[in-house]
C-alpha positions in Angstrom: 25.2 -219.7 -131.4 22.8 -221.6 -129.5 25.7 -224.2 -128.5 28.0 -221.1 -127.5 26.3 -218.8 -124.8 28.7 -217.7 -122.9 31.3 -216.5 -125.1 32.9 -212.9 -124.6 32.2 -211.8 -128.1 30.5 -212.7 -131.4 31.8 -211.8 -134.7 29.8 -212.2 -137.3 31.0 -212.5 -141.0 28.7 -212.9 -144.1 29.4 -211.6 -147.9 26.2 -209.3 -148.4 25.4 -207.0 -145.8 21.4 -208.1 -145.5 20.7 -205.6 -143.0 20.8 -202.9 -145.6 18.8 -204.5 -148.8 15.7 -206.6 -149.7 16.7 -209.2 -146.9 15.6 -207.0 -144.5 12.2 -208.1 -145.0 13.3 -211.9 -145.2 14.9 -213.9 -142.7 18.0 -211.2 -141.4 15.7 -210.1 -138.2 15.7 -213.5 -137.2 19.3 -213.7 -137.1 19.8 -210.2 -135.2 17.2 -211.3 -132.6 19.9 -214.4 -132.0 22.5 -211.3 -131.6 20.8 -208.5 -129.7 21.4 -209.9 -126.0 25.1 -210.8 -126.7 28.3 -208.4 -127.3 28.3 -208.7 -131.5 30.1 -207.1 -134.3 29.2 -207.8 -137.6 31.1 -207.2 -141.2 30.2 -207.8 -144.9 31.3 -206.8 -148.0 29.8 -206.9 -152.0 29.3 -203.3 -152.0 32.9 -202.4 -152.5 31.9 -199.1 -150.5 32.6 -198.8 -146.6 30.0 -197.6 -144.1 29.4 -198.3 -140.5 26.4 -198.7 -139.0 25.1 -198.7 -135.2 21.9 -200.9 -134.9 20.8 -203.9 -132.6 22.9 -203.0 -129.8 26.4 -203.7 -131.8 28.3 -202.2 -134.8 27.8 -203.5 -138.5 30.2 -202.6 -141.0 30.2 -203.2 -144.8 34.3 -203.4 -146.0 35.7 -201.3 -149.1 37.9 -203.2 -151.4 41.1 -205.1 -151.1 41.9 -204.5 -155.0 38.5 -205.2 -156.4 36.4 -203.0 -158.6 35.8 -199.3 -156.9 36.1 -195.7 -158.6 38.4 -195.0 -155.4 37.0 -191.6 -154.6 38.8 -191.6 -151.4 38.1 -192.4 -147.8 35.4 -189.5 -147.6 33.1 -191.4 -149.5 34.4 -195.3 -148.7 36.1 -196.2 -151.9 39.6 -197.1 -150.9 41.7 -200.2 -151.1 42.3 -201.2 -147.5 43.1 -203.9 -145.0 40.9 -204.1 -141.6 43.0 -204.6 -138.6 41.1 -205.7 -135.6 42.4 -205.6 -132.0 40.4 -207.6 -129.3 40.4 -206.0 -126.2 38.1 -206.1 -122.8 35.8 -203.5 -124.1 35.6 -205.2 -127.6 37.0 -204.9 -130.8 39.0 -201.9 -131.8 39.1 -201.4 -135.3 41.8 -199.6 -138.0 41.7 -199.3 -141.5 44.9 -199.7 -143.4 45.6 -198.3 -146.6 49.2 -197.2 -148.4 47.9 -193.7 -147.9 47.3 -193.9 -144.1 45.3 -195.3 -141.3 41.8 -194.3 -141.1 39.5 -194.4 -138.3 36.5 -196.8 -137.9 33.9 -193.9 -138.3 35.2 -192.5 -140.9 31.6 -192.9 -143.2 28.5 -193.6 -141.2 25.3 -194.3 -142.3 24.3 -190.8 -141.3 27.0 -189.3 -143.3 26.8 -191.4 -146.4 22.8 -190.8 -146.2 24.1 -187.1 -146.9 26.5 -187.3 -149.4 25.1 -190.9 -151.3 22.5 -188.6 -153.5 25.4 -186.6 -154.4 27.8 -188.9 -155.7 25.5 -191.7 -156.9 23.4 -189.7 -159.4 25.1 -187.2 -162.0 23.9 -183.7 -161.4 24.2 -183.3 -164.9 21.8 -184.2 -167.7 23.2 -184.0 -171.5 20.9 -183.8 -174.4 21.2 -186.9 -177.0 22.4 -186.1 -180.1 20.0 -188.0 -182.3 19.9 -187.5 -186.0 17.5 -188.7 -189.1 19.8 -190.4 -191.2 23.2 -190.9 -191.3 24.6 -187.3 -191.5 25.3 -184.7 -188.7 26.3 -180.9 -189.1 25.5 -179.2 -186.5 23.4 -179.2 -183.0 22.4 -177.4 -179.6 23.9 -179.3 -176.8 21.2 -179.0 -173.9 22.8 -179.2 -170.5 20.8 -179.5 -167.3 22.5 -178.9 -164.0 20.4 -180.0 -161.1 21.5 -179.5 -157.1 19.0 -181.4 -155.3 20.8 -180.8 -152.0 20.5 -178.2 -149.1 24.0 -176.9 -149.9 25.7 -174.9 -153.2 27.3 -176.7 -155.5 30.3 -175.9 -157.7 30.5 -177.5 -161.5 33.7 -177.5 -163.4 32.9 -178.8 -166.7 35.3 -179.5 -169.4 35.4 -180.7 -173.1 38.6 -183.0 -174.2 39.8 -182.5 -177.8 37.9 -184.0 -180.6 39.2 -183.4 -184.2 35.3 -184.1 -185.5 33.5 -182.1 -182.8 33.6 -178.6 -181.9 32.2 -177.2 -179.1 31.7 -173.2 -178.5 33.7 -173.5 -175.3 36.1 -175.6 -173.8 35.7 -175.2 -170.0 33.5 -173.4 -167.6 32.9 -173.2 -163.7 29.1 -172.6 -162.6 27.8 -172.2 -159.1 24.4 -173.8 -158.4 22.7 -172.9 -155.7 20.9 -175.1 -153.2 17.7 -176.8 -154.5 17.9 -175.0 -158.2 18.6 -175.9 -161.7 20.6 -174.1 -164.3 20.5 -174.6 -168.0 23.5 -174.0 -170.3 23.3 -174.1 -174.4 26.4 -175.3 -176.0 26.4 -175.2 -180.0 28.0 -178.3 -181.3 29.5 -178.4 -184.7 30.8 -181.2 -187.3 34.3 -180.7 -188.5 36.2 -182.7 -191.3 33.2 -185.1 -191.8 29.6 -185.5 -191.1 29.2 -189.2 -191.4 27.4 -190.2 -188.1 29.5 -193.4 -188.4 33.0 -191.7 -188.3 32.6 -189.7 -185.2 34.4 -190.6 -181.9 33.1 -189.6 -178.5 33.7 -186.0 -177.1 34.4 -186.3 -173.7 32.8 -183.9 -171.5 34.2 -184.1 -168.0 32.5 -182.8 -164.8 34.0 -182.1 -161.5 31.1 -181.2 -158.5 32.2 -179.5 -155.3 29.2 -179.6 -152.7 30.1 -177.2 -149.7 28.5 -177.8 -146.7 29.0 -174.9 -144.0 30.1 -177.3 -141.1 31.5 -180.6 -142.8 34.0 -181.4 -145.3 33.5 -180.4 -148.8 32.0 -183.7 -151.3 33.7 -183.9 -154.5 32.3 -186.2 -157.2 33.4 -186.7 -160.7 31.6 -187.8 -163.5 32.4 -188.4 -167.8 29.7 -188.0 -170.5 30.2 -189.2 -173.7 29.1 -187.0 -176.7 28.3 -188.2 -180.3 25.9 -188.2 -182.8 23.7 -191.2 -183.2 21.4 -192.3 -186.0 17.5 -192.6 -184.7 16.5 -196.5 -185.3 13.0 -197.7 -185.7 10.8 -200.1 -184.5 8.4 -201.5 -186.9 4.7 -203.1 -185.8 4.6 -206.7 -186.7 3.4 -210.1 -185.8 5.5 -212.4 -184.7 5.6 -216.0 -183.8 8.4 -216.7 -181.0 9.4 -220.0 -181.8 13.6 -219.4 -183.0 12.2 -219.4 -186.7 13.2 -215.5 -188.1 11.1 -216.1 -191.4 8.5 -213.7 -190.2 11.0 -210.7 -189.3 12.4 -210.1 -193.1 15.7 -209.0 -193.0 17.2 -207.7 -189.6 18.4 -204.2 -189.9 21.1 -204.0 -187.0 24.4 -206.0 -187.0 27.4 -206.2 -185.0 30.4 -203.9 -185.5 34.1 -204.3 -185.7 36.9 -202.7 -184.1 36.0 -201.1 -180.5 32.7 -203.1 -180.6 35.2 -206.4 -180.0 36.6 -207.2 -176.7 39.0 -209.9 -177.5 42.7 -211.2 -177.8 44.6 -211.4 -181.1 44.0 -215.2 -181.1 40.4 -215.7 -179.9 38.5 -214.0 -182.7 38.5 -215.5 -186.1 36.3 -213.0 -187.9 32.5 -213.2 -188.9 32.1 -216.7 -189.3 33.4 -217.2 -185.7 31.1 -214.7 -183.8 29.1 -212.2 -185.4 25.4 -211.1 -185.3 22.3 -209.2 -186.6 19.1 -208.2 -184.7 15.9 -206.3 -185.0 13.1 -204.9 -182.6 9.6 -204.8 -183.4 6.1 -204.3 -181.6 2.4 -205.0 -181.8 -0.6 -204.3 -179.4 0.3 -207.3 -177.0 4.5 -207.4 -177.1 7.7 -205.5 -177.8 9.8 -208.4 -179.6 13.4 -208.8 -180.0 15.2 -211.2 -182.5 18.8 -212.1 -183.3 20.7 -214.3 -185.9 24.1 -215.4 -184.2 26.9 -216.7 -186.4 28.5 -219.2 -184.0 30.9 -221.9 -185.5 31.6 -224.0 -182.2 28.6 -224.0 -180.1 29.4 -224.6 -176.2 26.5 -223.9 -174.4 24.2 -226.0 -171.6 21.5 -225.6 -169.3 21.5 -223.5 -166.0 25.0 -222.1 -166.8 25.3 -218.1 -166.8 25.2 -216.9 -170.5 27.9 -214.7 -170.0 30.1 -217.4 -169.2 29.4 -219.7 -172.4 28.4 -219.1 -175.8 25.0 -216.7 -175.1 23.4 -213.8 -176.4 22.4 -210.9 -174.3 19.6 -207.9 -175.1 19.5 -204.8 -172.8 16.1 -203.0 -172.9 15.3 -199.8 -171.1 11.6 -199.0 -171.5 11.8 -195.3 -169.9 12.0 -193.4 -173.5 13.8 -190.4 -173.6 14.6 -190.5 -169.8 16.7 -193.6 -170.5 19.3 -191.8 -173.0 21.3 -190.7 -170.3 20.6 -194.0 -168.1 23.6 -196.3 -167.2 21.8 -198.8 -164.8 18.6 -200.3 -164.6 17.5 -201.6 -167.4 16.3 -205.3 -168.4 19.1 -207.7 -169.3 17.7 -210.8 -170.9 20.3 -213.6 -171.4 20.1 -217.0 -172.7 22.4 -219.7 -174.3 21.9 -221.9 -177.1 22.4 -225.7 -176.4 25.4 -227.9 -177.4 22.9 -230.6 -178.4 20.9 -228.8 -180.9 17.8 -228.7 -178.8 15.1 -225.5 -178.4 16.2 -223.8 -175.3 13.6 -221.6 -173.7 15.8 -221.0 -170.5 16.5 -217.0 -169.8 19.1 -216.2 -167.2 17.4 -214.7 -163.9 14.2 -215.1 -165.3 12.5 -214.0 -162.0 13.8 -210.3 -162.8 11.8 -210.0 -166.0 8.3 -208.8 -166.4 6.0 -211.7 -165.8 5.0 -213.4 -169.3 8.2 -212.6 -170.9 8.9 -215.5 -173.7 12.4 -216.4 -174.6 13.6 -219.3 -177.2 16.6 -220.0 -178.3 17.6 -222.1 -181.7 20.8 -223.7 -183.0 20.9 -223.3 -186.9 23.6 -224.2 -189.7 26.0 -221.8 -188.9 25.2 -220.6 -185.2 21.9 -219.8 -183.4 18.6 -217.6 -183.1 17.3 -216.2 -180.3 13.6 -214.5 -180.0 12.1 -212.5 -177.2 8.5 -211.1 -176.6 8.2 -208.6 -173.5 4.7 -208.1 -172.3 3.8 -204.6 -173.9 2.5 -203.9 -170.2 6.2 -203.4 -168.9 6.5 -200.6 -171.4 3.2 -198.9 -170.9 4.1 -198.7 -167.1 7.3 -197.0 -168.0 6.0 -194.6 -170.6 2.3 -194.5 -170.8 -0.1 -196.1 -173.3 1.7 -193.5 -176.0 5.0 -194.6 -175.3 7.4 -193.5 -178.3 10.8 -194.9 -177.5 12.9 -197.4 -176.4 16.4 -198.0 -175.7 18.3 -200.9 -176.7 21.5 -202.7 -177.0 22.7 -206.1 -177.7 26.1 -208.3 -177.2 27.3 -211.4 -178.0 29.8 -213.9 -175.7 31.7 -216.5 -177.8 34.0 -219.1 -175.8 36.0 -221.7 -177.8 38.9 -223.7 -177.4 37.5 -225.3 -174.1 37.0 -221.9 -173.2 40.5 -220.6 -173.4 39.5 -218.1 -176.1 37.0 -215.8 -175.1 35.3 -213.2 -177.4 32.5 -210.6 -176.3 31.3 -208.4 -179.5 28.8 -205.5 -178.9 26.4 -203.4 -181.0 26.9 -200.3 -178.9 29.1 -199.9 -175.7 28.1 -201.3 -172.7 25.8 -198.4 -171.2 27.6 -198.9 -167.7 31.1 -198.6 -169.6 33.5 -195.9 -170.1 33.0 -195.8 -173.6 29.4 -195.4 -173.7 27.9 -192.2 -175.0 24.4 -190.3 -174.1 21.4 -191.7 -176.4 23.4 -194.9 -177.4 20.5 -197.2 -179.1 17.3 -194.8 -179.1 14.8 -196.6 -181.1 11.6 -194.7 -181.8 7.9 -195.8 -183.7 
């Protein structure tokens, strides 16, 4: 820019919208100083949702998708596939957003309108109580639904249960009006049918369509789906563990990878439990929460400084907010590591700077695969729940790459919490 002082207009393109995230406190203000005295427009992507900003004497845009991941809930929420058509004039660029359904103006979503609707569509207004049982059988319960409207406008909630052959709610559909800044509590009796074995239930889907009705602007609509099924409580034992990759101090690991829907693969990539499978467990003492996995993998392919999701690797997900996390889909700790092809110990963990200080991870190859041991300081759990903490939510999965990465398999203990297959309360542990 120093070499091009006399240009008519400056178009600044970057992937991440640095003005709208943590980098605001880093170097981005220095870039804006270089832009403030010249006519300019800034374009970014990354978030897959369209927003126009007016700042620093210019217009800034986060663009939506051109086929990437998006809920595609419509232009009003900035979620649509589009091509940006820019016409340069003497007064600056004129923008139009072209999509198959039409052409949309450049200010269809602004930072002000986003601030209005974002809390409504980003956080689920409905909380569903988990169906947690001691043991492996379920007969009936009262499902607790909590509708929260934190906005200053009324909301209509249309709730409907899909058919499920083994779980019967007392009603199928209901429409509820929730006043501004208020809460509605609803009880639903839920009974088993044909089976009482927890392992045999599939998700009962509850669909929620929420319509917010401001008086002087268009309605805001948001849809959320909730998976509901019985889940057996898992227990956390108190043990003293040496984090060295040797699992002899654990005894028998109580959890193991499943089959069927818990495996993502093609018909040729996965060759059974010897090819890829795992067992894991959770423990604690006064200093740490411990995680351990014994992983079967007949062909280890792992190197340092490569994302474990892109090679043979093992992944723990830990949410320490207790029962508050039973409904969560984001915000948990992700601990990912890989075994090394040369058989040496690997203490490297992916994105270690995002983990609590003092976290320890060891990965060690074995005769039929590898082990993973993790220690997370108990202070992290105490910060989340308090000194009398009682619950953790845990998930685990394995990535397996064979045949020079032509064969790829992912094996889950429970569906990923941000996936469509997840259910409320999956992976809950208690002391």
